[in-house]
Structures are given as C-alpha cells and as structure tokens.
PDB file of N, CA, C and O in Angstrom:
ATOM      1  N   UNK A   1      12.957 -28.227 -39.614  1.00  0.00           N
ATOM      2  CA  UNK A   1      13.986 -28.909 -38.772  1.00  0.00           C
ATOM      3  C   UNK A   1      14.676 -27.647 -37.837  1.00  0.00           C
ATOM      4  O   UNK A   1      15.102 -27.687 -36.683  1.00  0.00           O
ATOM      5  N   UNK A   2      14.618 -26.647 -38.696  1.00  0.00           N
ATOM      6  CA  UNK A   2      15.149 -25.133 -37.801  1.00  0.00           C
ATOM      7  C   UNK A   2      14.261 -24.873 -36.734  1.00  0.00           C
ATOM      8  O   UNK A   2      14.603 -24.695 -35.565  1.00  0.00           O
ATOM      9  N   UNK A   3      12.974 -24.855 -37.227  1.00  0.00           N
ATOM     10  CA  UNK A   3      11.995 -24.591 -36.286  1.00  0.00           C
ATOM     11  C   UNK A   3      12.109 -25.499 -35.052  1.00  0.00           C
ATOM     12  O   UNK A   3      12.261 -25.000 -33.937  1.00  0.00           O
ATOM     13  N   UNK A   4      12.041 -26.749 -35.229  1.00  0.00           N
ATOM     14  CA  UNK A   4      12.254 -27.694 -34.121  1.00  0.00           C
ATOM     15  C   UNK A   4      13.239 -27.408 -33.074  1.00  0.00           C
ATOM     16  O   UNK A   4      12.999 -27.547 -31.874  1.00  0.00           O
ATOM     17  N   UNK A   5      14.440 -26.974 -33.595  1.00  0.00           N
ATOM     18  CA  UNK A   5      15.701 -26.746 -33.052  1.00  0.00           C
ATOM     19  C   UNK A   5      15.517 -25.582 -32.353  1.00  0.00           C
ATOM     20  O   UNK A   5      15.925 -25.569 -31.191  1.00  0.00           O
ATOM     21  N   UNK A   6      14.861 -24.352 -32.914  1.00  0.00           N
ATOM     22  CA  UNK A   6      14.923 -23.227 -32.102  1.00  0.00           C
ATOM     23  C   UNK A   6      13.753 -23.336 -31.098  1.00  0.00           C
ATOM     24  O   UNK A   6      13.759 -22.548 -30.152  1.00  0.00           O
ATOM     25  N   UNK A   7      12.716 -24.265 -31.213  1.00  0.00           N
ATOM     26  CA  UNK A   7      11.909 -24.475 -30.226  1.00  0.00           C
ATOM     27  C   UNK A   7      12.322 -25.277 -29.037  1.00  0.00           C
ATOM     28  O   UNK A   7      11.746 -25.188 -27.953  1.00  0.00           O
ATOM     29  N   UNK A   8      13.241 -25.988 -29.248  1.00  0.00           N
ATOM     30  CA  UNK A   8      13.970 -27.029 -28.387  1.00  0.00           C
ATOM     31  C   UNK A   8      14.814 -26.022 -27.473  1.00  0.00           C
ATOM     32  O   UNK A   8      14.725 -25.983 -26.246  1.00  0.00           O
ATOM     33  N   UNK A   9      15.607 -25.254 -28.217  1.00  0.00           N
ATOM     34  CA  UNK A   9      16.487 -24.362 -27.507  1.00  0.00           C
ATOM     35  C   UNK A   9      15.823 -23.098 -26.559  1.00  0.00           C
ATOM     36  O   UNK A   9      16.351 -22.553 -25.589  1.00  0.00           O
ATOM     37  N   UNK A  10      14.617 -22.845 -27.110  1.00  0.00           N
ATOM     38  CA  UNK A  10      13.836 -21.999 -26.356  1.00  0.00           C
ATOM     39  C   UNK A  10      13.432 -22.487 -25.172  1.00  0.00           C
ATOM     40  O   UNK A  10      13.520 -21.804 -24.151  1.00  0.00           O
ATOM     41  N   UNK A  11      12.868 -23.910 -25.174  1.00  0.00           N
ATOM     42  CA  UNK A  11      12.268 -24.645 -24.032  1.00  0.00           C
ATOM     43  C   UNK A  11      13.681 -24.981 -22.955  1.00  0.00           C
ATOM     44  O   UNK A  11      13.662 -24.992 -21.725  1.00  0.00           O
ATOM     45  N   UNK A  12      14.637 -25.192 -23.693  1.00  0.00           N
ATOM     46  CA  UNK A  12      15.926 -25.540 -22.748  1.00  0.00           C
ATOM     47  C   UNK A  12      16.293 -24.231 -22.261  1.00  0.00           C
ATOM     48  O   UNK A  12      16.567 -24.351 -21.067  1.00  0.00           O
ATOM     49  N   UNK A  13      16.413 -23.121 -22.616  1.00  0.00           N
ATOM     50  CA  UNK A  13      16.557 -21.934 -22.024  1.00  0.00           C
ATOM     51  C   UNK A  13      15.638 -21.487 -20.914  1.00  0.00           C
ATOM     52  O   UNK A  13      16.064 -21.034 -19.851  1.00  0.00           O
ATOM     53  N   UNK A  14      14.360 -21.633 -21.205  1.00  0.00           N
ATOM     54  CA  UNK A  14      13.249 -21.543 -20.068  1.00  0.00           C
ATOM     55  C   UNK A  14      13.603 -22.316 -19.002  1.00  0.00           C
ATOM     56  O   UNK A  14      13.703 -21.848 -17.868  1.00  0.00           O
ATOM     57  N   UNK A  15      13.823 -23.587 -19.301  1.00  0.00           N
ATOM     58  CA  UNK A  15      13.976 -24.487 -18.207  1.00  0.00           C
ATOM     59  C   UNK A  15      15.069 -24.089 -17.358  1.00  0.00           C
ATOM     60  O   UNK A  15      14.918 -24.091 -16.136  1.00  0.00           O
ATOM     61  N   UNK A  16      16.349 -23.687 -17.988  1.00  0.00           N
ATOM     62  CA  UNK A  16      17.374 -23.328 -17.364  1.00  0.00           C
ATOM     63  C   UNK A  16      17.158 -21.916 -16.458  1.00  0.00           C
ATOM     64  O   UNK A  16      17.674 -21.776 -15.349  1.00  0.00           O
ATOM     65  N   UNK A  17      16.475 -21.088 -16.983  1.00  0.00           N
ATOM     66  CA  UNK A  17      16.096 -19.937 -16.208  1.00  0.00           C
ATOM     67  C   UNK A  17      15.477 -20.134 -15.068  1.00  0.00           C
ATOM     68  O   UNK A  17      15.793 -19.541 -14.036  1.00  0.00           O
ATOM     69  N   UNK A  18      14.415 -21.099 -15.162  1.00  0.00           N
ATOM     70  CA  UNK A  18      13.597 -21.630 -14.189  1.00  0.00           C
ATOM     71  C   UNK A  18      14.423 -22.161 -12.922  1.00  0.00           C
ATOM     72  O   UNK A  18      14.200 -21.988 -11.724  1.00  0.00           O
ATOM     73  N   UNK A  19      15.332 -22.784 -13.495  1.00  0.00           N
ATOM     74  CA  UNK A  19      16.235 -23.688 -12.550  1.00  0.00           C
ATOM     75  C   UNK A  19      17.099 -22.679 -11.919  1.00  0.00           C
ATOM     76  O   UNK A  19      17.462 -22.923 -10.768  1.00  0.00           O
ATOM     77  N   UNK A  20      17.435 -21.739 -12.396  1.00  0.00           N
ATOM     78  CA  UNK A  20      18.489 -20.742 -11.717  1.00  0.00           C
ATOM     79  C   UNK A  20      17.610 -19.761 -10.912  1.00  0.00           C
ATOM     80  O   UNK A  20      18.103 -19.286  -9.888  1.00  0.00           O
ATOM     81  N   UNK A  21      16.554 -19.465 -11.215  1.00  0.00           N
ATOM     82  CA  UNK A  21      15.643 -18.662 -10.104  1.00  0.00           C
ATOM     83  C   UNK A  21      15.497 -19.434  -9.010  1.00  0.00           C
ATOM     84  O   UNK A  21      15.708 -18.977  -7.886  1.00  0.00           O
ATOM     85  N   UNK A  22      15.124 -20.678  -9.219  1.00  0.00           N
ATOM     86  CA  UNK A  22      14.830 -21.619  -7.944  1.00  0.00           C
ATOM     87  C   UNK A  22      15.977 -21.604  -7.280  1.00  0.00           C
ATOM     88  O   UNK A  22      15.813 -21.296  -6.100  1.00  0.00           O
ATOM     89  N   UNK A  23      17.335 -21.868  -7.653  1.00  0.00           N
ATOM     90  CA  UNK A  23      18.744 -21.965  -6.961  1.00  0.00           C
ATOM     91  C   UNK A  23      18.592 -20.539  -6.060  1.00  0.00           C
ATOM     92  O   UNK A  23      18.505 -20.552  -4.832  1.00  0.00           O
ATOM     93  N   UNK A  24      18.576 -19.387  -6.829  1.00  0.00           N
ATOM     94  CA  UNK A  24      18.549 -18.152  -6.076  1.00  0.00           C
ATOM     95  C   UNK A  24      17.565 -18.127  -5.137  1.00  0.00           C
ATOM     96  O   UNK A  24      17.906 -17.659  -4.050  1.00  0.00           O
ATOM     97  N   UNK A  25      16.341 -18.529  -5.256  1.00  0.00           N
ATOM     98  CA  UNK A  25      15.337 -18.515  -4.172  1.00  0.00           C
ATOM     99  C   UNK A  25      15.705 -19.306  -2.806  1.00  0.00           C
ATOM    100  O   UNK A  25      15.359 -18.896  -1.698  1.00  0.00           O
ATOM    101  N   UNK A  26      16.416 -20.436  -3.014  1.00  0.00           N
ATOM    102  CA  UNK A  26      16.811 -21.289  -2.129  1.00  0.00           C
ATOM    103  C   UNK A  26      18.187 -20.757  -1.290  1.00  0.00           C
ATOM    104  O   UNK A  26      18.411 -20.895  -0.087  1.00  0.00           O
ATOM    105  N   UNK A  27      18.955 -20.167  -2.217  1.00  0.00           N
ATOM    106  CA  UNK A  27      20.138 -19.649  -1.710  1.00  0.00           C
ATOM    107  C   UNK A  27      19.996 -18.364  -0.473  1.00  0.00           C
ATOM    108  O   UNK A  27      20.879 -18.164   0.361  1.00  0.00           O
ATOM    109  N   UNK A  28      18.967 -17.727  -0.539  1.00  0.00           N
ATOM    110  CA  UNK A  28      18.556 -16.717   0.139  1.00  0.00           C
ATOM    111  C   UNK A  28      18.228 -17.209   1.566  1.00  0.00           C
ATOM    112  O   UNK A  28      17.811 -16.418   2.412  1.00  0.00           O
TER     113      UNK A  28
END
C-alpha cells in the first residue's frame, strides 16, 4: 500500500511540475 501511495504521489508531483513549466512557457 505504501509503495502504491508513494508512486501515486511521485506521478502527481511530476504532473504538477510539468503543468507549472507549461504555464511558465505560456506566460513568457
């Protein structure tokens, strides 16, 4: 269960970072 949660959080954070980078690129 812990492994599943950590993998979920890692994927969520990766998604969040990609989304933020996309926002920054569009903001320029």
